[in-house]
Kinemage of the C-alpha trace (Angstrom):
@kinemage 1
@onewidth
@group {chain A} dominant
@subgroup {mainchain}
@vectorlist {calphas} color= white
{ca met a 1} P 0.000 0.000 0.000
{ca thr a 2} L 1.358 3.365 -0.957
{ca gly a 3} L -1.555 5.605 -0.023
{ca glu a 4} L -1.261 7.913 2.909
{ca gly a 5} L -4.077 7.373 5.356
{ca ser a 6} L -4.899 9.390 8.375
{ca pro a 7} L -3.529 8.058 11.654
{ca leu a 8} L -5.850 6.084 13.890
{ca asp a 9} L -7.381 7.947 16.781
{ca pro a 10} L -6.804 6.440 20.257
{ca ala a 11} L -10.207 4.690 20.360
{ca glu a 12} L -9.566 3.089 16.964
{ca lys a 13} L -6.161 1.887 18.167
{ca val a 14} L -7.722 0.303 21.255
{ca asp a 15} L -10.359 -1.433 19.156
{ca leu a 16} L -7.727 -2.699 16.725
{ca trp a 17} L -5.512 -4.076 19.532
{ca arg a 18} L -8.530 -5.819 21.073
{ca gln a 19} L -9.397 -7.332 17.708
{ca arg a 20} L -5.824 -8.502 17.035
{ca phe a 21} L -5.477 -10.022 20.494
{ca phe a 22} L -8.843 -11.733 20.118
{ca glu a 23} L -7.825 -13.142 16.718
{ca ala a 24} L -4.498 -14.455 18.031
{ca gln a 25} L -6.107 -15.997 21.121
{ca ala a 26} L -8.895 -17.613 19.096
{ca ala a 27} L -6.370 -19.022 16.608
{ca ala a 28} L -4.224 -20.473 19.395
{ca glu a 29} L -7.255 -22.032 21.101
{ca glu a 30} L -8.565 -23.514 17.859
{ca phe a 31} L -5.158 -24.941 16.954
{ca ile a 32} L -4.526 -26.435 20.381
{ca leu a 33} L -7.981 -27.986 20.648
{ca gly a 34} L -7.841 -29.275 17.070
{ca glu a 35} L -4.374 -30.770 17.379
{ca his a 36} L -4.299 -31.839 21.027
{ca gly a 37} L -7.861 -31.783 22.389
{ca glu a 38} L -8.733 -30.953 25.988
{ca asp a 39} L -5.378 -32.287 27.243
{ca gly a 40} L -3.639 -29.793 24.990
{ca leu a 41} L -5.769 -26.987 26.366
{ca ala a 42} L -4.862 -27.986 29.929
{ca gly a 43} L -1.180 -27.946 28.919
{ca trp a 44} L -1.646 -24.534 27.277
{ca ile a 45} L -3.146 -23.137 30.487
{ca gln a 46} L -0.259 -24.534 32.555
{ca ala a 47} L 2.382 -23.108 30.181
{ca asn a 48} L 0.581 -19.769 29.954
{ca ser a 49} L 0.220 -19.549 33.750
{ca arg a 50} L 3.910 -20.369 34.273
{ca ile a 51} L 5.065 -17.777 31.745
{ca thr a 52} L 2.699 -15.105 33.078
{ca ala a 53} L 3.672 -15.752 36.717
{ca glu a 54} L 7.363 -15.418 35.770
{ca leu a 55} L 6.649 -12.140 33.981
{ca leu a 56} L 4.663 -10.835 36.933
{ca arg a 57} L 7.548 -11.658 39.298
{ca ala a 58} L 9.936 -9.740 37.048
{ca gln a 59} L 7.564 -6.767 36.715
{ca arg a 60} L 6.272 -6.437 40.279
{ca pro a 61} L 6.854 -2.926 41.578
{ca ala a 62} L 8.850 -2.560 44.784
{ca gly a 63} L 6.664 -2.372 47.863
{ca val a 64} L 3.664 -4.069 46.215
{ca ser a 65} L 2.582 -7.521 47.314
{ca ala a 66} L 2.214 -10.233 44.699
{ca thr a 67} L -1.491 -10.464 45.548
{ca asp a 68} L -2.102 -6.739 45.026
{ca his a 69} L -0.071 -6.868 41.812
{ca phe a 70} L -2.070 -9.855 40.528
{ca met a 71} L -5.446 -8.297 41.382
{ca thr a 72} L -4.419 -4.985 39.776
{ca arg a 73} L -3.341 -6.830 36.616
{ca leu a 74} L -6.659 -8.702 36.514
{ca arg a 75} L -8.592 -5.454 37.044
{ca his a 76} L -6.651 -3.735 34.247
{ca gln a 77} L -7.188 -6.702 31.928
{ca leu a 78} L -10.944 -6.461 32.483
{ca leu a 79} L -10.896 -2.687 32.053
{ca leu a 80} L -9.172 -3.073 28.666
{ca tyr a 81} L -12.515 -4.447 27.476
{ca asp a 82} L -14.575 -1.779 29.271
{ca ser a 83} L -15.827 -4.157 31.943
{ca ala a 84} L -17.785 -2.701 34.868
{ca val a 85} L -15.226 -3.479 37.589
{ca thr a 86} L -14.988 -2.432 41.209
{ca ser a 87} L -12.357 -3.470 43.727
{ca glu a 88} L -13.113 -3.610 47.436
{ca pro a 89} L -10.701 -4.301 50.261
{ca gln a 90} L -12.235 -6.747 52.756
{ca pro a 91} L -11.014 -7.976 56.153
{ca ser a 92} L -10.122 -11.314 54.558
{ca gly a 93} L -8.623 -9.901 51.361
{ca thr a 94} L -9.649 -8.162 48.166
{ca val a 95} L -12.875 -8.604 46.210
{ca leu a 96} L -12.960 -7.663 42.531
{ca arg a 97} L -16.501 -7.440 41.177
{ca asn a 98} L -16.948 -7.605 37.432
{ca ala a 99} L -20.633 -6.712 37.060
{ca asp a 100} L -20.608 -6.630 33.252
{ca cys a 101} L -17.702 -8.422 31.571
{ca gly a 102} L -16.452 -6.598 28.515
{ca ile a 103} L -14.619 -9.713 27.309
{ca leu a 104} L -17.871 -11.662 27.291
{ca arg a 105} L -19.693 -8.733 25.659
{ca tyr a 106} L -16.931 -8.411 23.018
{ca arg a 107} L -17.167 -12.119 22.186
{ca lys a 108} L -20.963 -11.993 21.932
{ca arg a 109} L -20.651 -9.081 19.509
{ca ala a 110} L -18.063 -11.010 17.481
{ca ala a 111} L -20.368 -14.051 17.338
{ca arg a 112} L -23.250 -11.871 16.101
{ca ala a 113} L -20.892 -10.590 13.382
{ca gly a 114} L -20.323 -14.167 12.207
{ca val a 115} L -17.052 -14.988 13.963
{ca val a 116} L -16.903 -18.675 14.850
{ca leu a 117} L -15.895 -18.908 18.506
{ca thr a 118} L -13.796 -21.733 19.905
{ca phe a 119} L -15.621 -21.722 23.259
{ca ser a 120} L -19.300 -21.027 23.793
{ca ser a 121} L -18.182 -18.978 26.799
{ca pro a 122} L -14.727 -17.641 27.653
{ca cys a 123} L -15.507 -17.718 31.370
{ca pro a 124} L -14.294 -21.225 32.320
{ca tyr a 125} L -11.054 -20.674 30.385
{ca cys a 126} L -10.491 -17.233 31.946
{ca gln a 127} L -11.196 -18.538 35.436
{ca glu a 128} L -8.948 -21.592 35.060
{ca leu a 129} L -6.109 -19.570 33.537
{ca asn a 130} L -6.183 -16.758 36.082
{ca thr a 131} L -6.512 -19.041 39.104
{ca ala a 132} L -3.535 -21.042 37.746
{ca ile a 133} L -1.522 -17.814 37.408
{ca ala a 134} L -2.481 -16.837 40.956
{ca ala a 135} L -1.536 -20.262 42.322
{ca arg a 136} L 1.967 -19.788 40.913
{ca tyr a 137} L 2.345 -16.115 41.851
{ca val a 138} L 0.501 -14.829 44.916
{ca glu a 139} L 1.695 -15.379 48.473
{ca pro a 140} L 1.313 -18.977 49.713
{ca asp a 141} L -1.275 -18.063 52.363
{ca val a 142} L -3.585 -16.420 49.789
{ca thr a 143} L -6.302 -18.237 47.859
{ca val a 144} L -7.687 -16.698 44.674
{ca ser a 145} L -11.109 -17.841 43.519
{ca cys a 146} L -13.806 -16.788 41.089
{ca glu a 147} L -17.575 -17.119 41.048
{ca gln a 148} L -19.620 -16.622 37.897
{ca ala a 149} L -22.521 -14.168 38.226
{ca gly a 150} L -24.624 -13.588 35.103
{ca asp a 151} L -22.552 -11.662 32.568
{ca gly a 152} L -19.847 -11.018 35.127
{ca cys a 153} L -17.920 -12.609 37.928
{ca thr a 154} L -16.505 -11.974 41.371
{ca trp a 155} L -12.839 -12.622 42.099
{ca arg a 156} L -11.614 -12.999 45.665
{ca ala a 157} L -8.060 -12.989 46.997
{ca glu a 158} L -8.354 -14.182 50.578
{ca ser a 159} L -5.686 -14.811 53.170
{ca arg a 160} L -5.902 -17.661 55.629
{ca his a 161} L -4.327 -15.257 58.155
{ca ala a 162} L -6.833 -12.418 57.858
{ca ser a 163} L -7.989 -12.544 61.469
{ca gly a 164} L -5.581 -9.795 62.499
{ca glu a 165} L -2.796 -12.123 63.665
{ca glu a 166} L -0.163 -9.884 62.125
{ca ala a 167} L 0.286 -6.421 63.541
{ca asp a 168} L 2.013 -4.679 60.643
{ca gly a 169} L 0.605 -4.029 57.194
{ca ser a 170} L -2.500 -5.589 55.735
{ca pro a 171} L -2.318 -9.352 56.237
{ca gln a 172} L -4.960 -10.025 53.594
{ca arg a 173} L -2.618 -8.825 50.900
{ca gly a 174} L 0.603 -10.487 51.913
{ca arg a 175} L 3.904 -8.778 52.513
{ca ala a 176} L 5.560 -6.674 49.868
{ca gly a 177} L 8.849 -8.533 50.167
{ca glu a 178} L 7.390 -12.017 49.595
């Protein structure tokens, strides 16, 4: 192409990145399922969770617990798709409420446009992948779980030591140095 087009505005760039990521993810899922079946998908989730946990360890800002870093990453991931997300500190940990999942909405829109989707719902894959990442990354005394709720979900990062046993810092979020 030799024509000079006008540059994309920021909203167009965001939409294009979402589309490209969606296409790459869908292609990987289709290939893995087609070539290796459900066992291949389980292996993909384990490899993806290992790689992501390693990246998170390398990227974690000083003074931020792994749990806070993980929950912030998850929140930002959901916000990339304009999800309706709120984060609430709780005595036992952090609760991330995704009242209207933009990823699910984006996929429904793609399906209406004729895109053949690998999964009828991305939710089980998302939940399995992100809980596997958390299991490899967050502090050992923290459990990360997810509950589906309509077109959204609720993520919880809860410490087994949230009863106030530790005097310094917020025990539900682990220690920054761990």
